[in-house]
N, C-alpha and C positions, 0 to 999 in steps of 0.2 A: 100328249102325242102329237104323232107328228101328221098334220092334215092333207089329206091324199087330193090329188086332180078331178078328179070324182066328187067330191064335195067343195067344189066351187064351182061359182055361177062363172060359165065361159062364152055363153053365144053372145056378140055382137063388141067384144070386151077385147082388149089389144092384150095379146098373151104372150110374154117372154119367156121361153123357152133353155134354158141355158142345159148345155150338151155336152157331154165328153167326146168331142170326134177327134181327139189331138192323135192324127195318123201319120207314119211316116210318111215324110215328103221324096217326091223323085219318085222315078220308076220303079216297080215292084215285078219282079219277075213273078210266073205262075198265077196263082188263083186267087185274087184278092182277101182280103179277113173283111169280112161283112158285117163282125163279129158286133162293135158297139153301134156299126146302124139299126141293126136288127132289133138290140137292145131299148134303142131308142125309137123306135119306129111306132109303138103302142098310146105309148102318149103323144107325139105328133098327132098319128091318125083322131086318137080321140078328139083331141082341141078342134082340129077340123073338121071332124066331124059333128062338134057342137056348135059349130058356126063362129067359131072365134076370127078374130085377126091375128093371126101365129107369127112371130115374130122368135126368130132361131139365130142362139150364140155360141159361139164355141171357141177354141183359143188350137193354135195347131203352132207347134215347136215348144221352145222354154219362153215365157213374157218375159224373163228378164233379159231375154237377148235381144239383139238390134232386128228391127223390121228389114225384112227385106222381100220381094216381090215372089221373090219363091217360099216364104211362106204362107202366100194367099189360099184361104181354103175354096177357091172355085172347083180344082177339081174334086173337094169333100164334098162340096155345095152340089156338086151335077150327079155324084154317085147317089146323092140323098133322094135327090129330087127322081131320081130313076127308076129305087126302091120305092117309093110313094105313088108313083105314077101320075103326078100330080105337075102344076104345072108351078112357079117361085118366081120372086124376084130377086135377085141378088145383089146386094148393096155394095160400093166398091169404098165405106168405109165401116164405122159400126157406131159413129157419132158424127154429131152437126147438122147443118140445115139439109145437107141432098136426104139424108138418113131420115132424119125425121119428116121431109115430102114424100118419101115413100110412105113411111109409116101413115099418115093423113090419107094419103090415097088407096091405104087398102081397106077391102070391101069384105062382109062377112064370109068365112071361109078361104079366106087367100092365105099366102104365104110368103114371107120375104126372111132370108137370109143375109146376116149381119156378114161383113168383113171380120178376118183375125180380130179379136179380141186383142192378141199380143201385141196389135202394132201398135197401140195407144200402150205408153207406158202407166198410165195410172191405173194399169187392169193390175202389174205386178205391185205396184205401190201402195193399192191398196187404196188409193185416192177417188176421198168422197166427191168430189168435182165430177172426176169420171162416171163413177155411182151413180151421180143424180142426173147427169146426162141420159144416162140408160135407163134409169127409173122415168124419165119423161116421158118414154116409150110406152111404158106399158101398167096396164091397171090388175092384173095378174103377173106374178110372178113364178114359176115352176122349175125347180132343182133338179134335175133329171142327169149328173151328173157326178154321180155316187163317189168315182174314184178322186174327186176331185176337194171334196166334202173335207178336206182336213186344211186346203189352202188358206192363205188368208187374200186372195184373190178380190180387187172390187167387185166383181160380178159376183162371188161368192159370199165374202162377209158382208161386205155393206148392203150391196143393193137390195139384197130379203129386208133390211132393216128401214127399207126407204120405202118399201111398197106394203100397203094396207091387205092385199090380198094374197098370201103367197101360200107354196103349197109343194106337198113334193111329185113326182112324176110315176108313174107305176114299176118302172125298174129301180127308182130309189127306193122306194119302201120296199121291194121285193128285197133286196139288198140287206136292208134295217133288217128284217124278220128272217134273215136267211145269220143276222149276227146275234141277235136276240139267241136263237135256238141255238146257237153253238153258244152262247153265254152259262142258257139253261144246262146245257150238257155236262157243261164243264167246271162251274158251280161249288158237285158235289169235292172233285178232284184239288180244286182249290181251296176249298173251306180246310183239307184233308192236311193240305200244305201249311196252313196258317200257325202258329203260335201263340 
């Protein structure tokens, strides 16, 4: 059974939430699609309301590609903060001494957004050292990146194995429940096709 974020003590703890906010780069015409933001907001708000020290991590673009300044998640972070209606710090990297200091300075109910995980080659390579660097920043790991759950990125596959308290976000659980309901509905049809 998958553990829910609501079944983990968060208050005063460093909670790293792995999001999937991989959005198109550059200016988009028309109204921005906030669907992925809206899906993640309840989990983020819940952690903040619990007075956790919240750290958000996501990737932008193909992690197997080359890093460029055009792949910064600053615009994504700005939109997220706007929707959350709160203040946040933004790290100019996803690991390293600078990030470690920002994490140490977090107070209860504070929010820190890490720079694009794809900027580090260790993410796509599922590098254990990169995952260990991320794990050092958190007491609790929350997976809210359902659409990336099949990936073997360091932040998806190895990081959760290094953190004792791990759980799924509210959107992640909703998607798992939808899949389970669909599986149950399809079961008779699939059994009828069995030989």
